[in-house]
Structure formats: C-alpha cells, structure tokens
C-alpha positions in Angstrom: 125.2 94.1 123.8 123.3 90.9 123.9 124.6 87.6 122.1 122.8 85.2 119.9 122.7 81.8 121.1 124.3 79.3 118.5 121.9 77.3 116.6 122.8 73.5 116.7 121.7 70.9 114.3 119.4 69.5 117.2 117.9 73.1 117.5 116.9 73.2 113.7 115.4 69.9 113.8 112.9 71.1 116.2 111.5 74.0 114.1 109.7 74.0 111.0 112.1 75.7 108.4 110.5 76.6 105.3 107.6 74.1 105.4 105.8 74.8 101.8 102.1 75.5 103.2 103.7 78.1 105.7 105.7 79.7 103.3 102.8 79.6 101.0 100.4 81.7 103.6 103.2 84.1 104.4 103.8 84.8 100.9 100.0 85.2 100.4 100.1 87.9 103.6 103.1 89.6 102.0 101.5 89.8 98.5 98.4 91.4 100.1 100.4 94.1 101.9 102.4 94.6 98.7 99.2 95.1 96.6 97.8 97.3 99.3 101.0 99.5 99.5 100.7 99.8 95.8 97.4 100.8 95.9 97.5 103.3 98.8 95.1 101.2 100.9 96.2 102.5 104.1 93.4 100.5 105.9 95.0 97.3 104.8 98.6 98.4 105.5 97.5 99.2 109.0 95.8 96.0 109.4 98.6 93.8 108.5 101.1 95.5 111.2 100.7 94.2 114.6 98.6 96.2 116.6 100.9 96.7 119.6 103.0 99.5 121.3 105.7 97.3 120.5 105.5 97.1 116.6 108.3 98.8 114.7 109.0 100.3 111.3 112.2 101.8 110.0 111.4 103.7 106.8 113.6 105.4 104.2 113.7 108.6 106.0 111.7 108.0 109.1 111.1 105.7 112.0 108.0 104.7 113.9 107.6 102.7 117.1 104.2 101.2 117.9 100.9 100.9 116.0 99.7 104.4 116.7 102.6 106.2 115.2 102.7 103.6 112.2 99.1 104.4 111.7 99.2 108.0 111.8 102.4 108.1 109.5 100.8 105.8 107.0 97.7 108.1 107.1 99.9 111.1 105.7 102.0 109.2 103.6 99.7 106.6 102.1 101.5 103.8 99.8 104.4 103.5 97.4 105.3 105.6 94.6 104.1 104.6 91.1 106.1 102.1 89.3 107.4 100.1 92.3 108.7 96.7 91.1 110.0 93.9 93.3 113.0 91.5 92.9 114.3 88.4 94.8 111.4 87.8 97.4 112.6 85.6 99.8 110.7 83.9 102.5 112.2 82.3 105.3 109.8 80.6 107.8 111.5 79.6 111.0 108.5 77.9 112.6 104.7 77.8 112.2 104.3 81.2 113.5 107.4 83.3 112.4 108.5 84.3 109.4 111.1 87.0 107.7 110.4 88.2 104.2 113.3 90.3 102.2 112.9 91.7 98.9 114.8 94.1 96.7 112.7 97.0 94.8 112.9 99.8 92.5 111.3 102.4 90.3 111.6 103.1 86.8 113.9 106.1 86.1 115.4 106.4 89.7 118.8 105.1 90.1 118.2 103.3 93.4 118.2 99.8 94.9 115.5 99.7 97.4 115.5 96.9 100.3 112.8 95.5 102.6 112.8 93.4 105.5 109.8 92.5 107.1 109.4 90.0 110.4 105.6 88.2 110.4 104.0 86.6 113.3 101.1 84.7 113.1 98.5 85.7 115.6 95.1 84.7 116.2 93.9 87.1 113.9 96.3 86.1 111.2 100.0 86.9 109.8 101.1 90.3 111.0 104.3 92.4 110.5 106.0 93.1 114.0 108.8 94.9 112.5 109.8 96.3 109.1 112.9 98.1 107.6 113.0 99.8 104.4 116.2 101.3 102.7 117.3 102.5 99.8 120.7 103.0 98.3 121.9 104.8 94.9 123.1 102.8 92.0 125.2 104.0 89.4 
C-alpha cells in the first residue's frame, strides 16, 4: 500500500486551488460531456476521455482500462438512460491542469442515488477525463 504525503500549508500555497477561470473551464468541459452523455453522442464521449492505455473507467456494472476498451464499451452502450438529473456538482481544481468533478444523479421513478467522480487533466488538446467512477446505491 502506498501512503499519501501530508499536504502542508506551504504546499497548498503553491497550487492554484479553485481559481475561478480554471473552474469555469472545467465546468464547461464537464457540461459538454454531460450533454453528450444525455444525447448518446458517443463520438464526443470518447473524445473527452484521455486517449491513452492508462485511462480508466469504472461503471455501475462494468469497468474499462484504456481508451480502446472505453471506446468499445461506449459503442455498445451509448449514453445515459432518459431522465438523468444531476445534483450537487462540485468542481475542485488543484492546479491549472488538474481537476476533480463530483456529482450526484438520479432518474425519475428509480429509487437510486447515483454517484459520479471524474478526474480531469488539461492536455494540449483540452480537458480530458483520465479516470472516472460511477456507482448507484438504492434509496428508500
């Protein structure tokens, strides 16, 4: 097991935590991804994942490692079910090139709370998801 180094105030002062312009850029990329997810726009969904063997996606009942597996899975599964609603979208940027976006989601008439986390990195071609995790838990 690896340990996470302690973050000190000195370290925090050196990073660009939640600078408004960066948060806005990430939020725009996230909203583009979400619109593509709802529309079933597989081309845009694949574009917004990092095109690398190291990219990772954990779905509700599936998992993919690498852009090829993610792209192949998307071709067979498309976007989100109809009626997807987001709640509590949080964007945390830790520097000019790295961000974490979390959100909750649900669907009308389905007793679940969906949870989604995406790690975004800004590459030369723009913001891309390098790792994503989606899960659902039942609600009463």
